[in-house]
mmCIF file as Biopython writes it, N, C-alpha, C and O atoms, coordinates in Angstrom:
data_model
#
loop_
_atom_site.group_PDB
_atom_site.id
_atom_site.type_symbol
_atom_site.label_atom_id
_atom_site.label_alt_id
_atom_site.label_comp_id
_atom_site.label_asym_id
_atom_site.label_entity_id
_atom_site.label_seq_id
_atom_site.pdbx_PDB_ins_code
_atom_site.Cartn_x
_atom_site.Cartn_y
_atom_site.Cartn_z
_atom_site.occupancy
_atom_site.B_iso_or_equiv
_atom_site.auth_seq_id
_atom_site.auth_asym_id
_atom_site.pdbx_PDB_model_num
ATOM 1   N N  . MET A ? 1  ? -3.273  7.594   -2.880  1.0 0.0 1  A 1 
ATOM 2   C CA . MET A ? 1  ? -2.124  6.745   -3.243  1.0 0.0 1  A 1 
ATOM 3   C C  . MET A ? 1  ? -2.243  5.967   -4.634  1.0 0.0 1  A 1 
ATOM 4   O O  . MET A ? 1  ? -3.173  5.161   -4.678  1.0 0.0 1  A 1 
ATOM 5   N N  . LEU A ? 2  ? -1.502  6.072   -5.698  1.0 0.0 2  A 1 
ATOM 6   C CA . LEU A ? 2  ? -1.538  4.947   -6.730  1.0 0.0 2  A 1 
ATOM 7   C C  . LEU A ? 2  ? -1.253  3.633   -6.387  1.0 0.0 2  A 1 
ATOM 8   O O  . LEU A ? 2  ? -0.115  3.516   -5.933  1.0 0.0 2  A 1 
ATOM 9   N N  . VAL A ? 3  ? -1.866  2.645   -6.444  1.0 0.0 3  A 1 
ATOM 10  C CA . VAL A ? 3  ? -1.453  1.235   -5.822  1.0 0.0 3  A 1 
ATOM 11  C C  . VAL A ? 3  ? -0.818  0.701   -7.206  1.0 0.0 3  A 1 
ATOM 12  O O  . VAL A ? 3  ? -1.408  0.476   -8.263  1.0 0.0 3  A 1 
ATOM 13  N N  . GLU A ? 4  ? 0.640   0.551   -6.883  1.0 0.0 4  A 1 
ATOM 14  C CA . GLU A ? 4  ? 1.486   -0.035  -7.739  1.0 0.0 4  A 1 
ATOM 15  C C  . GLU A ? 4  ? 1.430   -1.684  -8.355  1.0 0.0 4  A 1 
ATOM 16  O O  . GLU A ? 4  ? 1.527   -2.080  -9.517  1.0 0.0 4  A 1 
ATOM 17  N N  . GLY A ? 5  ? 1.283   -2.249  -7.402  1.0 0.0 5  A 1 
ATOM 18  C CA . GLY A ? 5  ? 1.397   -3.608  -7.426  1.0 0.0 5  A 1 
ATOM 19  C C  . GLY A ? 5  ? 1.524   -4.610  -6.222  1.0 0.0 5  A 1 
ATOM 20  O O  . GLY A ? 5  ? 1.275   -4.152  -5.107  1.0 0.0 5  A 1 
ATOM 21  N N  . LYS A ? 6  ? 1.903   -5.993  -6.338  1.0 0.0 6  A 1 
ATOM 22  C CA . LYS A ? 6  ? 1.849   -6.887  -5.220  1.0 0.0 6  A 1 
ATOM 23  C C  . LYS A ? 6  ? 3.079   -6.501  -4.587  1.0 0.0 6  A 1 
ATOM 24  O O  . LYS A ? 6  ? 4.010   -5.871  -5.089  1.0 0.0 6  A 1 
ATOM 25  N N  . SER A ? 7  ? 2.962   -6.976  -3.372  1.0 0.0 7  A 1 
ATOM 26  C CA . SER A ? 7  ? 4.385   -6.762  -2.428  1.0 0.0 7  A 1 
ATOM 27  C C  . SER A ? 7  ? 5.343   -7.853  -2.929  1.0 0.0 7  A 1 
ATOM 28  O O  . SER A ? 7  ? 4.967   -8.972  -3.275  1.0 0.0 7  A 1 
ATOM 29  N N  . LYS A ? 8  ? 6.558   -7.445  -2.936  1.0 0.0 8  A 1 
ATOM 30  C CA . LYS A ? 8  ? 7.818   -8.572  -3.502  1.0 0.0 8  A 1 
ATOM 31  C C  . LYS A ? 8  ? 7.796   -9.957  -2.414  1.0 0.0 8  A 1 
ATOM 32  O O  . LYS A ? 8  ? 8.072   -11.106 -2.759  1.0 0.0 8  A 1 
ATOM 33  N N  . THR A ? 9  ? 7.468   -9.598  -1.276  1.0 0.0 9  A 1 
ATOM 34  C CA . THR A ? 9  ? 7.545   -10.394 -0.083  1.0 0.0 9  A 1 
ATOM 35  C C  . THR A ? 9  ? 6.311   -11.268 0.321   1.0 0.0 9  A 1 
ATOM 36  O O  . THR A ? 9  ? 6.438   -12.443 0.666   1.0 0.0 9  A 1 
ATOM 37  N N  . ASN A ? 10 ? 5.159   -10.646 0.260   1.0 0.0 10 A 1 
ATOM 38  C CA . ASN A ? 10 ? 3.869   -10.988 0.621   1.0 0.0 10 A 1 
ATOM 39  C C  . ASN A ? 10 ? 2.710   -10.794 -0.566  1.0 0.0 10 A 1 
ATOM 40  O O  . ASN A ? 10 ? 2.276   -9.713  -0.964  1.0 0.0 10 A 1 
ATOM 41  N N  . GLU A ? 11 ? 2.317   -12.138 -1.032  1.0 0.0 11 A 1 
ATOM 42  C CA . GLU A ? 11 ? 1.352   -11.916 -2.064  1.0 0.0 11 A 1 
ATOM 43  C C  . GLU A ? 11 ? -0.047  -11.452 -1.799  1.0 0.0 11 A 1 
ATOM 44  O O  . GLU A ? 11 ? -0.814  -11.026 -2.663  1.0 0.0 11 A 1 
ATOM 45  N N  . ASN A ? 12 ? -0.327  -11.586 -0.414  1.0 0.0 12 A 1 
ATOM 46  C CA . ASN A ? 12 ? -1.570  -11.022 0.157   1.0 0.0 12 A 1 
ATOM 47  C C  . ASN A ? 12 ? -1.610  -9.461  0.456   1.0 0.0 12 A 1 
ATOM 48  O O  . ASN A ? 12 ? -2.537  -8.884  1.025   1.0 0.0 12 A 1 
ATOM 49  N N  . MET A ? 13 ? -0.507  -8.907  -0.002  1.0 0.0 13 A 1 
ATOM 50  C CA . MET A ? 13 ? -0.476  -7.402  0.400   1.0 0.0 13 A 1 
ATOM 51  C C  . MET A ? 13 ? -0.156  -6.574  -0.970  1.0 0.0 13 A 1 
ATOM 52  O O  . MET A ? 13 ? 0.371   -7.079  -1.961  1.0 0.0 13 A 1 
ATOM 53  N N  . LEU A ? 14 ? -0.556  -5.248  -0.854  1.0 0.0 14 A 1 
ATOM 54  C CA . LEU A ? 14 ? -0.353  -4.586  -2.073  1.0 0.0 14 A 1 
ATOM 55  C C  . LEU A ? 14 ? 0.678   -3.493  -1.798  1.0 0.0 14 A 1 
ATOM 56  O O  . LEU A ? 14 ? 0.900   -3.241  -0.613  1.0 0.0 14 A 1 
ATOM 57  N N  . THR A ? 15 ? 1.371   -2.775  -2.786  1.0 0.0 15 A 1 
ATOM 58  C CA . THR A ? 15 ? 2.055   -1.648  -2.407  1.0 0.0 15 A 1 
ATOM 59  C C  . THR A ? 15 ? 1.688   -0.645  -3.361  1.0 0.0 15 A 1 
ATOM 60  O O  . THR A ? 15 ? 0.965   -0.752  -4.352  1.0 0.0 15 A 1 
ATOM 61  N N  . GLY A ? 16 ? 2.426   0.548   -2.813  1.0 0.0 16 A 1 
ATOM 62  C CA . GLY A ? 16 ? 2.229   2.058   -3.581  1.0 0.0 16 A 1 
ATOM 63  C C  . GLY A ? 16 ? 3.266   2.754   -2.808  1.0 0.0 16 A 1 
ATOM 64  O O  . GLY A ? 16 ? 4.055   2.243   -2.014  1.0 0.0 16 A 1 
ATOM 65  N N  . ARG A ? 17 ? 3.133   4.316   -3.233  1.0 0.0 17 A 1 
ATOM 66  C CA . ARG A ? 17 ? 4.128   5.184   -2.523  1.0 0.0 17 A 1 
ATOM 67  C C  . ARG A ? 17 ? 3.383   6.246   -2.302  1.0 0.0 17 A 1 
ATOM 68  O O  . ARG A ? 17 ? 2.479   6.653   -3.032  1.0 0.0 17 A 1 
ATOM 69  N N  . SER A ? 18 ? 3.852   6.843   -1.005  1.0 0.0 18 A 1 
ATOM 70  C CA . SER A ? 18 ? 3.399   8.045   -0.363  1.0 0.0 18 A 1 
ATOM 71  C C  . SER A ? 18 ? 3.686   9.369   -1.089  1.0 0.0 18 A 1 
ATOM 72  O O  . SER A ? 18 ? 4.473   9.424   -2.035  1.0 0.0 18 A 1 
ATOM 73  N N  . GLU A ? 19 ? 3.039   10.404  -0.626  1.0 0.0 19 A 1 
ATOM 74  C CA . GLU A ? 19 ? 3.404   11.677  -1.393  1.0 0.0 19 A 1 
ATOM 75  C C  . GLU A ? 19 ? 4.710   12.001  -1.214  1.0 0.0 19 A 1 
ATOM 76  O O  . GLU A ? 19 ? 5.219   12.757  -2.043  1.0 0.0 19 A 1 
ATOM 77  N N  . PHE A ? 20 ? 5.493   11.511  -0.131  1.0 0.0 20 A 1 
ATOM 78  C CA . PHE A ? 20 ? 6.939   11.625  0.077   1.0 0.0 20 A 1 
ATOM 79  C C  . PHE A ? 20 ? 7.722   10.427  -0.405  1.0 0.0 20 A 1 
ATOM 80  O O  . PHE A ? 20 ? 8.819   10.174  0.095   1.0 0.0 20 A 1 
ATOM 81  N N  . ASN A ? 21 ? 7.315   9.846   -1.145  1.0 0.0 21 A 1 
ATOM 82  C CA . ASN A ? 21 ? 7.967   8.770   -1.914  1.0 0.0 21 A 1 
ATOM 83  C C  . ASN A ? 21 ? 8.412   7.559   -1.044  1.0 0.0 21 A 1 
ATOM 84  O O  . ASN A ? 21 ? 9.459   6.962   -1.296  1.0 0.0 21 A 1 
ATOM 85  N N  . LYS A ? 22 ? 7.670   7.241   -0.107  1.0 0.0 22 A 1 
ATOM 86  C CA . LYS A ? 22 ? 7.975   6.359   0.916   1.0 0.0 22 A 1 
ATOM 87  C C  . LYS A ? 22 ? 7.021   5.199   0.580   1.0 0.0 22 A 1 
ATOM 88  O O  . LYS A ? 22 ? 5.816   5.419   0.456   1.0 0.0 22 A 1 
ATOM 89  N N  . VAL A ? 23 ? 7.567   3.904   0.422   1.0 0.0 23 A 1 
ATOM 90  C CA . VAL A ? 23 ? 6.787   2.697   0.107   1.0 0.0 23 A 1 
ATOM 91  C C  . VAL A ? 23 ? 5.760   2.493   1.341   1.0 0.0 23 A 1 
ATOM 92  O O  . VAL A ? 23 ? 6.053   2.677   2.522   1.0 0.0 23 A 1 
ATOM 93  N N  . VAL A ? 24 ? 4.453   2.062   0.828   1.0 0.0 24 A 1 
ATOM 94  C CA . VAL A ? 24 ? 3.482   1.774   1.620   1.0 0.0 24 A 1 
ATOM 95  C C  . VAL A ? 24 ? 2.938   0.135   1.319   1.0 0.0 24 A 1 
ATOM 96  O O  . VAL A ? 24 ? 2.611   -0.258  0.199   1.0 0.0 24 A 1 
ATOM 97  N N  . VAL A ? 25 ? 2.923   -0.549  2.323   1.0 0.0 25 A 1 
ATOM 98  C CA . VAL A ? 25 ? 2.466   -1.719  1.974   1.0 0.0 25 A 1 
ATOM 99  C C  . VAL A ? 25 ? 0.863   -2.036  2.873   1.0 0.0 25 A 1 
ATOM 100 O O  . VAL A ? 25 ? 0.742   -1.799  4.075   1.0 0.0 25 A 1 
ATOM 101 N N  . PHE A ? 26 ? 0.038   -2.453  2.232   1.0 0.0 26 A 1 
ATOM 102 C CA . PHE A ? 26 ? -1.334  -2.572  2.974   1.0 0.0 26 A 1 
ATOM 103 C C  . PHE A ? 26 ? -2.048  -3.978  2.281   1.0 0.0 26 A 1 
ATOM 104 O O  . PHE A ? 26 ? -1.638  -4.550  1.271   1.0 0.0 26 A 1 
ATOM 105 N N  . GLU A ? 27 ? -3.063  -4.310  2.998   1.0 0.0 27 A 1 
ATOM 106 C CA . GLU A ? 27 ? -3.751  -5.523  2.548   1.0 0.0 27 A 1 
ATOM 107 C C  . GLU A ? 27 ? -4.961  -4.981  1.627   1.0 0.0 27 A 1 
ATOM 108 O O  . GLU A ? 27 ? -5.724  -4.067  1.938   1.0 0.0 27 A 1 
ATOM 109 N N  . GLY A ? 28 ? -4.980  -5.713  0.459   1.0 0.0 28 A 1 
ATOM 110 C CA . GLY A ? 28 ? -6.108  -5.417  -0.567  1.0 0.0 28 A 1 
ATOM 111 C C  . GLY A ? 28 ? -6.154  -6.376  -1.648  1.0 0.0 28 A 1 
ATOM 112 O O  . GLY A ? 28 ? -5.338  -7.293  -1.744  1.0 0.0 28 A 1 
ATOM 113 N N  . LYS A ? 29 ? -7.175  -6.159  -2.529  1.0 0.0 29 A 1 
ATOM 114 C CA . LYS A ? 29 ? -7.457  -7.002  -3.501  1.0 0.0 29 A 1 
ATOM 115 C C  . LYS A ? 29 ? -6.877  -6.440  -4.750  1.0 0.0 29 A 1 
ATOM 116 O O  . LYS A ? 29 ? -6.874  -5.248  -5.059  1.0 0.0 29 A 1 
ATOM 117 N N  . LYS A ? 30 ? -6.349  -7.505  -5.484  1.0 0.0 30 A 1 
ATOM 118 C CA . LYS A ? 30 ? -5.405  -7.288  -6.664  1.0 0.0 30 A 1 
ATOM 119 C C  . LYS A ? 30 ? -6.136  -6.423  -7.566  1.0 0.0 30 A 1 
ATOM 120 O O  . LYS A ? 30 ? -5.388  -5.721  -8.247  1.0 0.0 30 A 1 
ATOM 121 N N  . GLU A ? 31 ? -7.402  -6.260  -7.780  1.0 0.0 31 A 1 
ATOM 122 C CA . GLU A ? 31 ? -8.211  -5.414  -8.736  1.0 0.0 31 A 1 
ATOM 123 C C  . GLU A ? 31 ? -7.921  -3.867  -8.188  1.0 0.0 31 A 1 
ATOM 124 O O  . GLU A ? 31 ? -8.297  -2.962  -8.933  1.0 0.0 31 A 1 
ATOM 125 N N  . LEU A ? 32 ? -7.371  -3.558  -7.116  1.0 0.0 32 A 1 
ATOM 126 C CA . LEU A ? 32 ? -6.850  -2.057  -7.063  1.0 0.0 32 A 1 
ATOM 127 C C  . LEU A ? 32 ? -5.797  -1.732  -7.645  1.0 0.0 32 A 1 
ATOM 128 O O  . LEU A ? 32 ? -5.603  -0.531  -7.834  1.0 0.0 32 A 1 
ATOM 129 N N  . ILE A ? 33 ? -4.889  -2.633  -8.062  1.0 0.0 33 A 1 
ATOM 130 C CA . ILE A ? 33 ? -3.644  -2.152  -8.722  1.0 0.0 33 A 1 
ATOM 131 C C  . ILE A ? 33 ? -4.057  -1.244  -9.956  1.0 0.0 33 A 1 
ATOM 132 O O  . ILE A ? 33 ? -4.953  -1.490  -10.764 1.0 0.0 33 A 1 
ATOM 133 N N  . GLY A ? 34 ? -3.267  -0.209  -9.931  1.0 0.0 34 A 1 
ATOM 134 C CA . GLY A ? 34 ? -3.407  0.676   -11.063 1.0 0.0 34 A 1 
ATOM 135 C C  . GLY A ? 34 ? -4.493  1.833   -10.636 1.0 0.0 34 A 1 
ATOM 136 O O  . GLY A ? 34 ? -4.759  2.746   -11.417 1.0 0.0 34 A 1 
ATOM 137 N N  . LYS A ? 35 ? -4.976  1.751   -9.605  1.0 0.0 35 A 1 
ATOM 138 C CA . LYS A ? 35 ? -6.128  2.702   -9.040  1.0 0.0 35 A 1 
ATOM 139 C C  . LYS A ? 35 ? -5.679  3.552   -7.867  1.0 0.0 35 A 1 
ATOM 140 O O  . LYS A ? 35 ? -4.706  3.216   -7.192  1.0 0.0 35 A 1 
ATOM 141 N N  . MET A ? 36 ? -6.358  4.614   -7.626  1.0 0.0 36 A 1 
ATOM 142 C CA . MET A ? 36 ? -6.041  5.434   -6.586  1.0 0.0 36 A 1 
ATOM 143 C C  . MET A ? 36 ? -6.887  5.225   -5.262  1.0 0.0 36 A 1 
ATOM 144 O O  . MET A ? 36 ? -8.118  5.218   -5.231  1.0 0.0 36 A 1 
ATOM 145 N N  . VAL A ? 37 ? -6.176  5.083   -4.339  1.0 0.0 37 A 1 
ATOM 146 C CA . VAL A ? 37 ? -7.106  4.637   -2.910  1.0 0.0 37 A 1 
ATOM 147 C C  . VAL A ? 37 ? -6.580  5.327   -1.793  1.0 0.0 37 A 1 
ATOM 148 O O  . VAL A ? 37 ? -5.379  5.590   -1.749  1.0 0.0 37 A 1 
ATOM 149 N N  . LYS A ? 38 ? -7.480  5.695   -0.744  1.0 0.0 38 A 1 
ATOM 150 C CA . LYS A ? 38 ? -6.932  6.395   0.257   1.0 0.0 38 A 1 
ATOM 151 C C  . LYS A ? 38 ? -6.561  5.525   1.319   1.0 0.0 38 A 1 
ATOM 152 O O  . LYS A ? 38 ? -7.308  4.590   1.609   1.0 0.0 38 A 1 
ATOM 153 N N  . ILE A ? 39 ? -5.454  5.726   1.960   1.0 0.0 39 A 1 
ATOM 154 C CA . ILE A ? 39 ? -4.784  4.833   2.846   1.0 0.0 39 A 1 
ATOM 155 C C  . ILE A ? 39 ? -4.474  5.415   4.170   1.0 0.0 39 A 1 
ATOM 156 O O  . ILE A ? 39 ? -3.901  6.502   4.238   1.0 0.0 39 A 1 
ATOM 157 N N  . LYS A ? 40 ? -4.847  4.699   5.314   1.0 0.0 40 A 1 
ATOM 158 C CA . LYS A ? 40 ? -4.488  5.390   6.617   1.0 0.0 40 A 1 
ATOM 159 C C  . LYS A ? 40 ? -3.230  4.625   7.090   1.0 0.0 40 A 1 
ATOM 160 O O  . LYS A ? 40 ? -3.310  3.397   7.144   1.0 0.0 40 A 1 
ATOM 161 N N  . ILE A ? 41 ? -2.178  5.182   7.406   1.0 0.0 41 A 1 
ATOM 162 C CA . ILE A ? 41 ? -1.024  4.602   8.056   1.0 0.0 41 A 1 
ATOM 163 C C  . ILE A ? 41 ? -1.139  4.279   9.349   1.0 0.0 41 A 1 
ATOM 164 O O  . ILE A ? 41 ? -1.563  5.095   10.169  1.0 0.0 41 A 1 
ATOM 165 N N  . ILE A ? 42 ? -0.738  2.932   9.705   1.0 0.0 42 A 1 
ATOM 166 C CA . ILE A ? 42 ? -1.149  2.436   10.884  1.0 0.0 42 A 1 
ATOM 167 C C  . ILE A ? 42 ? 0.270   2.160   11.630  1.0 0.0 42 A 1 
ATOM 168 O O  . ILE A ? 42 ? 0.288   2.069   12.857  1.0 0.0 42 A 1 
ATOM 169 N N  . SER A ? 43 ? 1.395   2.036   10.901  1.0 0.0 43 A 1 
ATOM 170 C CA . SER A ? 43 ? 2.908   1.751   11.602  1.0 0.0 43 A 1 
ATOM 171 C C  . SER A ? 43 ? 3.617   2.206   10.451  1.0 0.0 43 A 1 
ATOM 172 O O  . SER A ? 43 ? 3.248   2.372   9.288   1.0 0.0 43 A 1 
ATOM 173 N N  . GLU A ? 44 ? 5.056   2.427   11.200  1.0 0.0 44 A 1 
ATOM 174 C CA . GLU A ? 44 ? 6.322   3.054   10.636  1.0 0.0 44 A 1 
ATOM 175 C C  . GLU A ? 44 ? 7.337   1.898   10.777  1.0 0.0 44 A 1 
ATOM 176 O O  . GLU A ? 44 ? 7.515   1.329   11.854  1.0 0.0 44 A 1 
ATOM 177 N N  . HIS A ? 45 ? 7.991   1.578   9.652   1.0 0.0 45 A 1 
ATOM 178 C CA . HIS A ? 45 ? 8.981   0.616   9.863   1.0 0.0 45 A 1 
ATOM 179 C C  . HIS A ? 45 ? 10.312  1.262   8.970   1.0 0.0 45 A 1 
ATOM 180 O O  . HIS A ? 45 ? 10.146  2.213   8.206   1.0 0.0 45 A 1 
ATOM 181 N N  . MET A ? 46 ? 11.534  0.666   9.158   1.0 0.0 46 A 1 
ATOM 182 C CA . MET A ? 46 ? 12.732  1.131   8.685   1.0 0.0 46 A 1 
ATOM 183 C C  . MET A ? 46 ? 12.558  1.514   7.080   1.0 0.0 46 A 1 
ATOM 184 O O  . MET A ? 46 ? 12.921  2.578   6.578   1.0 0.0 46 A 1 
ATOM 185 N N  . TRP A ? 47 ? 12.089  0.697   6.569   1.0 0.0 47 A 1 
ATOM 186 C CA . TRP A ? 47 ? 12.107  0.801   4.816   1.0 0.0 47 A 1 
ATOM 187 C C  . TRP A ? 47 ? 10.710  1.176   4.401   1.0 0.0 47 A 1 
ATOM 188 O O  . TRP A ? 47 ? 10.641  1.683   3.281   1.0 0.0 47 A 1 
ATOM 189 N N  . TYR A ? 48 ? 9.492   1.025   5.118   1.0 0.0 48 A 1 
ATOM 190 C CA . TYR A ? 48 ? 8.434   0.930   4.617   1.0 0.0 48 A 1 
ATOM 191 C C  . TYR A ? 48 ? 7.295   1.564   5.734   1.0 0.0 48 A 1 
ATOM 192 O O  . TYR A ? 48 ? 7.460   1.578   6.953   1.0 0.0 48 A 1 
ATOM 193 N N  . LEU A ? 49 ? 6.254   2.016   5.094   1.0 0.0 49 A 1 
ATOM 194 C CA . LEU A ? 49 ? 5.113   2.197   6.180   1.0 0.0 49 A 1 
ATOM 195 C C  . LEU A ? 49 ? 3.820   1.077   5.929   1.0 0.0 49 A 1 
ATOM 196 O O  . LEU A ? 49 ? 3.485   0.620   4.836   1.0 0.0 49 A 1 
ATOM 197 N N  . LYS A ? 50 ? 3.338   0.843   6.962   1.0 0.0 50 A 1 
ATOM 198 C CA . LYS A ? 50 ? 2.245   -0.035  6.905   1.0 0.0 50 A 1 
ATOM 199 C C  . LYS A ? 50 ? 0.981   0.690   6.935   1.0 0.0 50 A 1 
ATOM 200 O O  . LYS A ? 50 ? 0.860   1.575   7.781   1.0 0.0 50 A 1 
ATOM 201 N N  . GLY A ? 51 ? 0.024   0.443   6.136   1.0 0.0 51 A 1 
ATOM 202 C CA . GLY A ? 51 ? -1.220  0.978   6.065   1.0 0.0 51 A 1 
ATOM 203 C C  . GLY A ? 51 ? -2.369  0.152   5.828   1.0 0.0 51 A 1 
ATOM 204 O O  . GLY A ? 51 ? -2.180  -1.041  5.591   1.0 0.0 51 A 1 
ATOM 205 N N  . GLU A ? 52 ? -3.632  0.657   5.861   1.0 0.0 52 A 1 
ATOM 206 C CA . GLU A ? 52 ? -4.929  0.123   5.757   1.0 0.0 52 A 1 
ATOM 207 C C  . GLU A ? 52 ? -5.754  1.028   4.810   1.0 0.0 52 A 1 
ATOM 208 O O  . GLU A ? 52 ? -5.965  2.225   5.008   1.0 0.0 52 A 1 
ATOM 209 N N  . CYS A ? 53 ? -6.265  0.183   3.582   1.0 0.0 53 A 1 
ATOM 210 C CA . CYS A ? 53 ? -7.291  0.819   2.819   1.0 0.0 53 A 1 
ATOM 211 C C  . CYS A ? 53 ? -8.453  1.364   3.217   1.0 0.0 53 A 1 
ATOM 212 O O  . CYS A ? 53 ? -9.224  0.616   3.817   1.0 0.0 53 A 1 
ATOM 213 N N  . ASP A ? 54 ? -8.795  2.556   3.021   1.0 0.0 54 A 1 
ATOM 214 C CA . ASP A ? 54 ? -9.984  3.220   3.653   1.0 0.0 54 A 1 
ATOM 215 C C  . ASP A ? 54 ? -11.206 2.582   3.415   1.0 0.0 54 A 1 
ATOM 216 O O  . ASP A ? 54 ? -11.993 2.436   4.351   1.0 0.0 54 A 1 
ATOM 217 N N  . LYS A ? 55 ? -11.499 2.143   2.178   1.0 0.0 55 A 1 
ATOM 218 C CA . LYS A ? 55 ? -12.724 1.055   1.887   1.0 0.0 55 A 1 
ATOM 219 C C  . LYS A ? 55 ? -12.080 0.382   0.480   1.0 0.0 55 A 1 
ATOM 220 O O  . LYS A ? 55 ? -11.649 0.932   -0.534  1.0 0.0 55 A 1 
ATOM 221 N N  . ILE A ? 56 ? -12.188 -0.914  0.814   1.0 0.0 56 A 1 
ATOM 222 C CA . ILE A ? 56 ? -11.895 -1.895  -0.178  1.0 0.0 56 A 1 
ATOM 223 C C  . ILE A ? 56 ? -13.049 -2.201  -1.175  1.0 0.0 56 A 1 
ATOM 224 O O  . ILE A ? 56 ? -12.889 -3.035  -2.067  1.0 0.0 56 A 1 
#
């Protein structure tokens, strides 16, 4: 997944989009913005998915 930027609601979280264009929020360092990362989805919410970065 391409890391798009910081979450609008939590500065400690990053966001990107899944292959199905669903927003994915996960904890990560800002150095990941603009890079491709592997994300494991850990929970589903109404408007987004929560994930964790495979390797930070």
